[in-house]
Each structure stands twice: as structure tokens, then as C-alpha cells.
C-alpha positions as CSV (number, residue, x, y, z in Angstrom):
1,M,81.3,138.2,86.4
2,M,84.0,136.4,88.6
3,T,85.7,133.2,87.0
4,L,87.2,130.7,89.1
5,S,90.2,129.1,88.0
6,H,89.8,125.8,86.0
7,Q,91.5,122.8,87.5
8,P,91.9,119.6,85.7
9,G,88.7,117.4,86.4
10,R,86.7,120.1,87.7
11,P,84.1,122.2,85.6
12,T,84.6,126.0,85.6
13,L,82.4,128.0,87.8
14,H,80.8,131.4,86.9
15,R,79.0,133.7,89.2
16,C,76.3,135.6,87.7
17,Q,75.2,139.5,88.2
18,F,71.7,140.3,87.6
19,H,70.7,143.6,86.5
20,P,66.7,143.8,86.0
21,P,66.1,146.0,83.2
22,G,63.3,148.9,83.7
23,V,63.0,148.7,87.3
24,H,63.3,152.4,88.7
25,T,65.4,152.8,91.6
26,M,62.8,154.5,93.6
27,L,60.7,151.3,94.5
28,T,58.2,151.3,97.3
29,H,58.4,148.9,99.8
30,N,55.0,146.9,98.5
31,S,56.8,146.8,95.2
32,L,59.8,145.3,96.0
33,R,58.0,142.5,97.8
34,I,56.2,141.9,94.5
35,L,59.0,142.2,92.3
36,L,61.9,140.4,94.4
37,P,60.5,136.6,93.7
38,L,60.5,137.6,90.0
39,I,64.1,138.9,90.0
40,L,65.5,135.8,92.0
41,V,63.7,133.5,89.2
42,A,65.3,135.6,86.8
43,A,68.7,135.4,88.2
44,L,68.3,131.6,88.5
45,V,67.4,131.4,84.7
46,G,70.3,133.6,83.8
47,C,72.8,131.5,85.6
48,G,71.6,128.2,84.1
49,D,74.2,127.8,81.4
50,D,77.1,127.9,84.2
51,N,75.6,124.9,86.0
52,P,78.7,122.3,86.6
53,T,76.6,119.3,85.2
54,D,76.1,121.5,82.1
55,S,79.8,122.4,81.6
56,G,80.7,119.5,79.6
57,A,83.5,118.4,81.6
58,E,83.6,114.9,82.4
59,A,83.6,113.6,86.0
60,P,86.8,111.5,86.7
61,G,86.9,107.6,87.3
62,T,88.8,105.4,89.8
63,L,91.7,103.1,89.1
64,R,92.8,100.6,91.4
65,M,96.3,98.6,90.5
66,S,96.9,95.3,92.5
67,L,99.8,92.9,92.6
68,M,100.1,89.1,92.4
69,D,102.6,86.4,92.0
70,A,102.6,83.6,89.5
71,P,104.5,81.1,91.5
72,T,107.9,80.2,91.1
73,P,109.1,76.7,90.7
74,I,112.8,77.7,91.8
75,E,114.0,75.2,94.2
76,G,115.3,76.9,97.5
77,V,113.9,80.3,96.9
78,E,111.8,81.4,100.1
79,A,111.1,84.8,100.0
80,L,111.2,87.7,96.9
81,H,111.2,91.1,98.5
82,L,110.3,94.2,96.3
83,T,110.4,97.9,97.4
84,V,108.1,99.7,94.9
85,S,108.1,103.6,95.2
86,A,106.0,104.6,92.5
87,V,103.1,103.3,90.2
88,R,102.7,105.7,87.1
89,V,100.1,105.7,84.2
90,N,100.2,108.0,81.1
91,A,97.8,108.2,77.8
92,A,100.9,107.8,75.5
93,A,102.6,104.7,74.7
94,D,105.8,106.4,74.0
95,A,106.1,108.8,76.8
96,D,109.5,108.4,78.7
97,G,110.6,110.6,81.6
98,D,109.0,113.5,83.6
99,D,109.7,116.2,80.7
100,D,107.1,114.0,78.5
101,G,104.3,115.1,81.0
102,G,100.7,113.3,81.2
103,W,101.9,111.2,84.3
104,Y,99.5,110.4,87.0
105,D,100.6,108.7,90.2
106,I,98.9,105.7,91.7
107,L,101.6,105.1,94.3
108,P,102.1,106.9,96.2
109,D,98.3,107.8,96.5
110,T,96.3,109.9,98.8
111,L,96.0,107.2,101.3
112,T,99.2,105.3,101.2
113,V,102.8,105.8,102.1
114,E,105.3,106.9,99.8
115,E,106.8,103.4,99.2
116,R,105.7,99.8,99.9
117,T,107.8,96.6,100.2
118,F,106.0,93.3,99.8
119,D,107.2,89.5,99.6
120,L,105.7,88.3,96.2
121,L,105.8,84.9,97.2
122,L,103.0,85.6,99.9
123,F,100.7,86.8,96.9
124,A,100.3,83.6,94.7
125,N,97.3,81.1,94.2
126,G,95.1,83.9,93.6
127,E,96.1,86.2,96.6
128,S,96.8,89.5,95.8
129,V,97.8,93.0,97.4
130,I,96.7,96.9,96.2
131,L,99.3,98.7,94.9
132,G,97.2,101.9,95.0
133,E,93.8,103.5,94.2
134,E,93.3,107.0,92.6
135,L,91.1,109.3,90.8
136,L,92.2,110.0,87.0
137,P,90.9,112.0,84.2
138,A,88.4,109.8,82.1
139,G,90.0,108.7,78.7
140,H,92.4,106.2,77.6
141,Y,95.8,105.3,78.7
142,E,98.5,103.4,77.4
143,Q,101.1,103.1,79.7
144,I,102.1,101.8,83.1
145,R,105.4,102.4,84.9
146,L,106.6,100.4,88.0
147,V,109.6,102.1,89.8
148,I,111.3,99.4,92.2
149,E,113.8,100.9,94.5
150,E,115.4,98.0,95.5
151,S,114.8,94.1,96.0
152,N,116.4,90.9,97.4
153,V,115.7,86.9,97.4
154,T,116.2,84.6,100.3
155,V,117.6,81.3,98.9
156,D,118.4,78.6,101.5
157,G,118.3,81.1,104.2
158,T,120.7,83.5,102.8
159,V,119.5,87.0,101.6
160,Y,121.1,88.0,98.4
161,D,120.5,91.5,96.5
162,L,119.1,91.5,93.0
163,K,119.7,93.8,90.2
164,I,116.8,95.0,88.0
165,P,117.4,97.1,84.7
166,S,116.0,100.3,85.0
167,G,114.1,99.2,87.9
168,S,114.9,102.3,90.1
169,T,115.7,104.8,87.2
170,S,112.9,105.3,84.6
171,G,111.1,102.3,86.1
172,L,109.6,99.1,84.3
173,K,107.7,100.0,81.1
174,L,104.4,98.0,80.7
175,I,102.2,98.5,77.5
176,H,98.6,97.8,78.1
177,G,95.6,100.0,77.0
178,F,92.9,100.6,79.4
179,D,90.0,103.0,79.8
180,I,88.9,105.2,82.7
181,H,85.1,105.9,82.6
182,P,83.6,109.2,84.1
183,D,82.4,108.0,87.8
184,G,83.8,104.5,86.8
185,F,85.8,102.1,88.6
186,T,88.5,100.2,86.8
187,A,90.7,97.5,88.4
188,L,93.9,96.1,87.1
189,M,96.0,93.1,88.0
190,L,99.9,92.9,87.6
191,D,100.6,89.3,87.7
192,F,104.5,89.1,88.3
193,D,106.0,85.8,87.3
194,V,108.7,85.1,89.5
195,G,109.8,81.8,88.0
196,R,110.4,83.4,84.4
197,S,111.8,86.7,86.0
198,L,114.5,85.4,88.7
199,F,117.8,83.6,87.2
200,A,121.3,83.4,88.0
201,T,124.5,84.3,85.8
202,P,126.4,82.0,85.7
203,P,123.6,79.4,86.7
204,G,124.4,77.9,89.7
205,S,126.0,81.0,91.4
206,T,124.6,83.3,93.6
207,N,124.6,86.3,91.1
208,F,121.1,86.8,91.3
209,K,119.1,89.2,88.6
210,L,115.6,89.9,88.1
211,K,114.1,90.7,84.6
212,P,110.5,90.8,85.4
213,V,108.0,89.3,83.5
214,I,104.7,91.0,84.1
215,R,101.1,90.3,82.9
216,V,98.5,92.9,83.0
217,V,94.9,91.8,83.3
218,S,91.8,94.0,83.6
219,E,89.9,92.3,86.4
220,E,86.7,92.8,84.9
221,L,87.7,90.7,81.8
222,A,89.5,88.0,84.1
223,G,88.3,84.6,85.6
224,R,90.0,81.9,87.7
225,I,90.4,77.9,87.4
226,T,90.0,76.0,90.5
227,G,90.5,72.4,91.4
228,T,92.6,69.9,93.4
229,V,95.8,67.6,92.3
230,L,96.4,64.4,94.1
231,P,98.0,62.7,95.9
232,V,99.0,65.8,98.1
233,D,102.4,66.9,99.3
234,I,104.2,66.2,96.1
235,D,105.2,69.6,95.1
236,A,102.6,69.9,92.1
237,M,102.2,73.1,89.9
238,V,99.6,73.5,87.3
239,M,99.9,75.5,84.2
240,A,97.0,77.2,81.9
241,V,97.9,77.9,78.4
242,S,95.7,79.4,75.7
243,A,97.2,79.6,72.3
244,A,94.6,81.7,70.9
245,L,94.8,84.3,73.7
246,E,98.6,83.9,73.9
247,D,98.2,83.6,77.6
248,T,99.8,81.5,80.2
249,A,99.4,81.5,83.9
250,T,100.7,79.1,86.7
251,A,99.8,77.9,90.2
252,M,101.5,76.2,93.0
253,V,99.1,73.3,94.5
254,E,98.7,73.5,98.3
255,P,100.8,70.7,100.0
256,A,98.4,69.8,102.5
257,T,95.0,69.8,100.8
258,G,96.0,69.4,96.8
259,E,93.9,72.7,96.2
260,Y,95.0,75.0,93.5
261,V,93.8,78.7,92.0
262,I,94.9,80.0,89.1
263,G,93.9,83.5,88.8
264,A,94.0,86.8,86.4
265,L,92.7,84.6,83.3
266,L,91.3,86.1,80.3
267,A,88.1,84.9,79.3
268,G,88.6,82.2,76.8
269,S,89.6,78.4,76.3
270,Y,92.5,76.9,78.2
271,D,94.6,73.9,78.3
272,V,95.4,73.0,81.9
273,T,98.3,70.5,82.8
274,A,99.3,69.4,86.3
275,M,102.9,68.3,86.8
276,A,105.0,67.4,89.9
277,P,108.7,65.8,90.1
278,G,108.6,62.1,89.6
279,Y,105.0,61.9,88.3
280,L,103.4,62.0,84.7
281,N,102.0,65.1,83.5
282,Q,98.4,65.3,82.9
283,T,96.4,67.6,80.6
284,I,92.6,68.6,80.5
285,T,92.1,70.4,77.3
286,D,89.6,73.0,76.5
287,I,88.5,74.5,79.9
288,G,86.4,77.6,79.4
289,V,87.1,80.6,81.6
290,I,84.2,83.3,81.9
291,A,84.8,86.6,83.0
292,G,84.1,87.4,86.7
293,A,83.8,83.8,87.4
294,D,85.4,80.7,88.6
295,T,85.6,77.4,86.8
296,T,85.8,74.8,89.3
297,G,86.4,71.2,89.6
298,V,89.3,71.0,87.2
299,D,90.8,68.0,89.2
300,F,93.7,65.7,88.5
301,T,95.1,62.6,89.9
302,L,98.6,61.9,88.9
303,S,100.7,58.7,88.4
304,I,103.9,57.7,89.3
305,D,106.6,58.1,86.3
306,E,108.2,54.5,86.5
């Protein structure tokens, strides 16, 4: 019997040896022709217990992780670049460093370079970018770590470095439970709220810091709200709030068309408010969101605040 070494996520394979009982070593040629098919059938039956499909080992599943931006209302911010060197997941919520073990890398994955640089402001209003996609052992996971090597913000044409607490050391710790099913596909969206994450100390200075506020949403459980805000070209913004779900998301309105998309919303009921400088806020209540679907036609016409 020869046993191949077991690797995580792969069943253990065994090679069978068959010794048919009662067969005399001095077999005639005709006897061999008769007995050989029987011997092969018996050998296959004897190996049945070692079939990989019956080994009890579960097949892995796929995790895809994407990044989007909840738009920033900060005046003068033209770009916000992040260099992400690693995205990791762990089954334990209290796992910390490498010594704890159990970490699986989503970035770098088997298809991408070791690190990726993004301008977060390009991924607003429903747009997103894939951070990484990888096979993981089936099971339940509790923690995501996002390691950011460097970042900067462009304000009124000037680039400023950003300081991120723990960003490039242990990484940003995100607690969000999710499941990986055998041969299944799980997609998570990291919704990075720049407007609530970027600030200057003291206010009005150019000493910028970034304390990331990130929502983690399972895409299969999420939907979108779409509509228009008129008049056009008024720097309008739309916010969806669900008190029951404790969920808040925002979107900037396209200046030329007045269209907006609020993405990565958990299924449920939301109050949606449109706002713009110099205009009265307007709210539409009890807007339903269904997982995997768009709720369309949530339209506003704002009045000037006189």
C-alpha cells in the first residue's frame, strides 16, 4: 500500500495491491484469459473505499473580494490613492499576527501582482474593482485584514501623504462573518467611505490622516437604488439610511445627467434623502431593496432654499 501525502483541500489517495486468493502460480495461458477479467473487477471493487469522491474531504470554494467607494463630499479632493499589498482572511475573529496561523491570502493571489494601487474616487456610484479572487477551504470565516503600504490625497492640485494607523503593519482589521461553500462562489464588497475616513488635524490644515470606515457587504445579499436628482449640475448627493439594519450608504449625482446609483445595500427598507448646496433636502421614505436587484425610479426635484 502506497499513501500520497495529504494536502489541505485535497483528498488522500491510496494505491491498492490485489492478491487474489487460491490462484495457483502455475496457470495455463487459457486460465489466465478467463481469470484476468475477474481479477481486474475484484481489484476495482477492493479500491472503492479509496475513491477521492468518497474520502469525506470537502471541495474548496471561491472567494472574490472587490472594492468600491462611498463618495466624498470634501471640497477640493481630486484623487485618493491607496497601495494595497495584501488582503487576508481568517476563521478566527481574534487572530492577530502570523504566529496565530490560519491566514489565507486573497491578494496577492495566483493571478495578480504582489500589490495594487487604486484611486478610490474612480469607484463610486456602483463602480468597483476586484482586489483578488482565490480558492479557500470550505467553512466559516470571521476576519478580513487589509494591508495598505502607502496612500496619498490630491487636494486642489497638490499631493499630500496620508497617515493610516496600523495600515502597513498588522493591517486594517474588519470583522465580518461569511461562509465558503464546497464548489461555491462567495463575493464580498468592501465599501470604503472616503468622506467619513479622511480628515485634517487641525481642521483646515494640510496634515491629512485616513482612518478608514469600511462596510463589508455580501454581494448576494445586496441590492441597489437608482434614480435622478434635478436640476442637473448642482453638486447633489444622495444618502440611503436604514435604522433597522443600521446601514448607511451615499452616492454622488452625475452632474450632467442627474443620475445616481447607491450600491452594496443590504436587503430591507431605506429612507433616501437628496441634498445639494443652496437647495432644500428632500426625503422619500420606505424604499424597499431586494437582494440581487435594482430599485429604480427613486427620483427627486429639489427646490432652492430661499
